[in-house]
N, C-alpha and C positions, 0 to 999 in steps of 0.2 A: 783900810779901805781897799787895798788891793786884794786882800784875801776874801773880803765879802763879795767883791766883783767876780772873782773866779768862781766862788760858790754859786752865785746866781747864774753864771754862764753854764756851769755843769748841770744845774737843776733844769734849766731851759732845754738843754740838749737832751736830757733824759726824757723830758715830756714830749719833745718832737719825735724821738725814737719810738716811744710808746704809741703815739698816734699813728706813726708810719707803719708800725707792726700791725696795729689793729686794722688799719685800712687795707693793708696787704692781705691780711687774713680774710677780710670780708670779700675782697676781689677774688681771691683764690677760691673761697667757698662758693661764690656765685658762679665762677667759671667751671666748677666741677660738674654740675648737672649738664651744662651745655656741652662740655667735652664728652661726657658719658653718652649723651644722646647722639653725638656724632659718630660713635662707635657702631660696629655691626653687632646687633644683638640677635643671634640666631639660636633657636632652641629645637630640640627633638621632642615632640609631643606624642605620647602614647595613650591611647584611649581604649577602654573596654566597656561595652554596653551589653547588659544582660537583662532579661525579663524574669519576673516572678510569676509562676503559674500557681494559682490558688485552687484548692479542691472545692471550696465553698465560696459563694459570692461575698465580697467584702461589704461590711456594714457601712464603711466610710463612703460618702458620696463626693464625686469630683466634678468640678465645673468643666463644661465642654466649651472649648474655644472654636470659633468659626473659621479663623484664618491661621495659616501656617507661615512662619517667618520666611521671607524670600529675599532679603537684602544682603545675602552673603556675597563675598568677593570671589571665593574660590569654591569649586565643586570637584574636588579630586576623586571622590568615590564614584560619582556617576561616570567620569572619564575612565576610571579603572574598569567599570562594568561594561561600558559601551565605548571603547576607544575609537578614535577617528582612524579608520583603516583606508582612507582614500589614497594616501600615498603608496600603500602596499598594493592596493587593487590595480594601480597603474602598471605594476610589474607583472600582473597575471596574464597568461596567454588567453587567446580566444578559444572557446570550446570547439572541438572539431565537430563537423556536421556529417561524419561518415555514416552515422546511424539513421539519418533522415533520408528517405527515398527521393529520387529525382522525379520530375514531372513525367518524363518519358516512362519511367518504371511504373508509376501510378497508372498511366494510360494503358500500358501493356497488360498490367494486372487486371484492369477493368475489362479489357477486350477478352482476355482469357476467361474471366468469370461469365461474361455474356455468352461466349461460345459453349462453355460447359453447361449453362442453363438450357441453351437451345438443343444441345445434344441429349440432355436428360429428358427434355420435353418430347423430342422426336421418338425416343425409345419408349416413352410411356404411351404415346399415341399409337405406336405400332403394335404394342402388346395388347391393347384394348380390342375386344371383339364387338362388332356392331350388335346392338340390341335386337332381339327377335321381335318381329312385328307380325302379329296374327292377322291374316287377311280377313277382310270383311265379307260377310255372306253375300252371294250373288242373288240379289232380289229382282234384278231386271230381266234375267235370262228366261225364266219361266214364271210369268205372272199368275198362271192358273193354279200352279201348285201351291197349296197352302203350307206355309212355314210353321211346322209344329214345334221347332226347337225354341226353347226359352233363351232369351238374350243373355249373354254372359255378363256377369257382374264385374268382371275384371276391367279396370280402367287403365289403359296404357299411357305411360308418361311420354310426353313429347320428347323427341331426341334433342340432345344438347347441341348448341351451336358450336362450331369450331373455336370461336373466340372464348366461349365459356370453358370448354374443355382445355384450352391452352392455359387459361388463368389458373384453373384448378391444378393442372399438372405442375405449373411453376410454383404454386403455393405448397404442393406436396414435396417438391424438391427442396424448398427453403426450410420446411419443417424438419427435414432429415439432416440439415446441416448442423455440425457441432456448434455449441454456443461460443461466441467470441470471447477471447481472453480479455480480462480487464487490463486496460492500459494505465499504467502508473508512471509518473514522472516526478523526479525530485530535483530540486534546485542544486546544481553542482556548486561545490565550495572551493574547488581548486582551479577554476577557470571562469571566464566571463562569457556569457552568451552574446551573440551579435546585437541583441536588443538592449544590452546593458551599456554599450559604449558607442560613441561616434568617433572613430579613429581616423586620423589623417597621417600624412608622412612625418609630421613633426609633433603632433599633440594627440592625447587621448582624453576625450571628454567623457566623464562618467555621468550617467543618468542618476536620478534619485533612487538609488538602490541601497538596501540595507541587508548585508549578508549575515549579520549577527542576529540570531533569534532573540526574542524578548525573554528575559529572565523572570522567573516567578518570585525570586527573592534576591536580596543583596548578598554578595560574597561575604562569608564570615571573616575571612582574613585577607583582604586585598593588599597587595604588595606593589612595590615599585623598585627603585634603584637607589643606591647610595651615592648620589652625586655630591661630591665634596665641596664644589664651589658653584653650585647652581644659584642663579639670581631669582628663581621663582620657587614658590612652595612646591613640594613634591612628596609623594609617598616613599617610604623607606622599605628596604628588603627585610626578609625574615630575621637576618642576623642583628638588626638594629632594634628588634623588639625584646625587651628585657623582662616583661611580665607574663611570659608564656606559662610558667608554673602557676602563677596566680590565676590565670584564666582557666587552666586545667582544674584547679581546685574548685572554682565556681561551677564549672560544667559537671563535676561529680556530685554537687549538692542536689538534693531532691527538690524538684519543682523549680529549678533554676536552669536557664539555658542562655548561653552566650550568643548574642546576636551579631556582635561586631568586635573585632580586635585588630586594630591597625595602628600605625605610627606614621607621622609625617614630619618634615622639617620645614620651618618657615622663619622669616624674620619677624621679630616682635617689636612693635612700635610703642612709643610713649603716648599715653592718652587714650581714654576709652572711646572718644569720639572719632579719632583718626585710625584706630586699630581696624584691621581687616579680618572679617569673620570667615570661618570655614563652614561649609555645609556638612552636616552629619546625617546620614541615612543608614537605616539598618532594618533587618527583618524582612517580612513579606511585602510583595507588591500586590496589594489587594485588587488592583484594576487589571492585572495580567489575565487571570482566568475569565473575567467578564469580557475583556477585549477579544480573547481567543474565541469565546463562544459567539460573540457578536460577528466576528469575521465568518464563522461557519454558518450562521444564520443568513448573512448576506449572500454567501455563495449558494445556499439552498434556495433563497428567494430569487436569485438571478436565474437559477436553473428552472424553477417553476414558471418564471416569467417567460423564458424562452419557449418552454413547452406550451404555455397558453397562447403565445403568439403563433406557434406552428399550428395549433388546433384552430385558431381563428382564421389563419390563411387557408387551411383545408376547408373550413366551413364556408368561407367567402367564395371559393371557386365553384361551389354548388349553387350559389344564388345567381339570379339573372343580372344582367347589366343594369336593368332599370331599378333594381333594388339597391339602396344605399344603407348599410347597417348603421351608419352614424345618425342619419335622420330618423331611422326607425326607432333607435334607442332614445333619441331626443324626444320624439312625439310620445313614446310610451312613458317617459319620465314626466313629461308635462301633464299628460292626461291621467297618470296614475295617482295613487294616494301619497300623501306626504309621509316621508320616512321620519319617525320620531327621533332617530339617532343621526340625523343628517349633519348636525353640528360636530359631533364626535368623529364622524367619518371624514368630514372635510379637514378637521384638524389633523387627523391621522394621515391623510393624503399629503398635507402640506409639510409634514415632518421630514426634514432632510436627513437621510441616513448618515451623512457625514457629520451633521450637527449632533446626532445622537452619540457619536463615538468621540467627540472632542474631549470630553472629560475622561474617557477610558484610555485614550492614547497616552496621556500623561501619567506616569507612575504615581501610585498612591502608597507610600511606604509606611510600614508599621511605626517607624520612628523617623522623624524628619525635623530639621531645625538648624539653628545657627550655634556655632561654638567659637567664641572669641577669646583670645589671649592678648593682654596688653601690659605694659609697664607703667608704673606711677610712683613718684617720689613721695615717701612718707618720712618726715624727719631727716631729709637729706639722703635717704637710702632708697634705691630703686627696688620696688617690690613687684612681683608678678601677680596678675589678677586673671581670674577665669570668669567669663561672663557667658553663660549658656542660656539659650531660649529654645527649648525643645518641645515637640509635640509627640505624644505616644497615643496611637490610635487603637482603641479597644472595640471590637465588633459588638454592635448592639442589635442588629437585625440581619436575618439571612433570607435568601430567596428559596424557591423550591428545589434548586440544585445544590443547596448547602453552601452557597457563596455569600460572603459578607457584602452587604450593600449599604449599611448605615453604621456609623461609628461614633464613639465618644472621643473627641479630640482633647486629650488631657495634657495640661501644661506643666512643664518644669522650667522655672525661670529663677536662676540663682546667680548671685554675684559674690565672689569669694576671693580673698587674698590668699595666695598660696606661696609655698617655698619650693625652690627647685630641688630635685632629687627625692622629695618626699612623695608618698602615695596619698592622694586625696580622693575622697568618696562622696559622691552626690547621691543622696538617697531619695527614693520614692516608693510607696507601697506596691507599685506595679512594675517598676524597673529601677535599675541603678546604673550609674556611670562612674568609672574609676579612671583617674587621670594621674599621669606622672610627666613632669616637664623637666628636661635635662638641658643644661647649657651646652652649646656646640661651638667649638672654636674652629672657625674656617681657616684652612691652611693658606699660606701666602701663595701668590701667583708664581713666585720664584722657587717653590718647593718642587723638586724633581720627583718626589715620591708620588705625585698625583698621577703621573702616567696618562692613561687614556680614560680615567674615571671622571674627568671634567665634562660637564655638559656644555 
């Protein structure tokens, strides 16, 4: 009996140990994903975007999407192209005004000009000889003598008044003056003009100025800095890009051109819904030449408007005070025929020039969209995933100046599980995207080797 009891106790103990082991294993297995998610998962992401140029049109037809994804969390490439320079501008000096003449100098120059005109006019009047006037025949002196001389057919011009002669002399002097040199002015880039800032003893307030000219295309290789413990996504420098030879091989291929080659570092989160996407832009800004030409047209239109106003003011000075051109034009419009294009003219007049340029101010990139990287557990193992939603714009219509004005907005939308350190290729007949993701181990805060490289 005693032996049987001992055996039962041993069997029960083994069963309890087995159950405890299984429960512990389950608890440990469940805690592993939680512990993994609490770690810092930082990765270096390197991307190459290139386009394929075809000699003949493709037979394949692509659907055109009307909208471009805009729900991205970070836009590092736009910041690299147009960085915020306001903090730098506050350190710039005010441009000197030595080249601008003072009011006294302008008045003195004007007085000298008037004096020179008067002197030239006096010299011209002095050199002129009075016109010879042929005396009229004396018909009253001897009325009995018959005048047998035929009257002369020469008609003498009346002498010019002193005012007319003065005006002609002034005009002759003006015609002899050399043409005025064209005045050109360029916006200085090493200082601020007084109209740019409102400075006090303690603060410098910047007006809405943009010293960076608009770029016609995105940088092919935008770079940043190798911040080792940054808490925000950031672009990396050239030394952190490992696919440069790969990009050079693509560039050497016929009918292929690299649009973008960059790398950035970011923290990758678990879950597709919570992952933060990055904006990818590459290639040309199709709106840049249209906006530049629109600005030039607005300047020419403003110049023509000023000239027309000056002509109207000159014409109004010749009218009498009783005449009002507004009512004259109004009565003429009322009593005149109906203009068949009146609706189009009204709509054209109501078009706001600013509203016309709203869609041109915003860049229209050749490639634009979202690029998302996230982690997800599959069989208890965390796997990287790439979720891209890109739009490639292909021109479909051009204006008279050869500028693209209509496009096919072609979509590339792919979700793929990837492995770090491997090179992955996302293919499309018109363009391609090459991606490599590398795990980055952030150094400890106590690491002395960080030096001044921390952000």
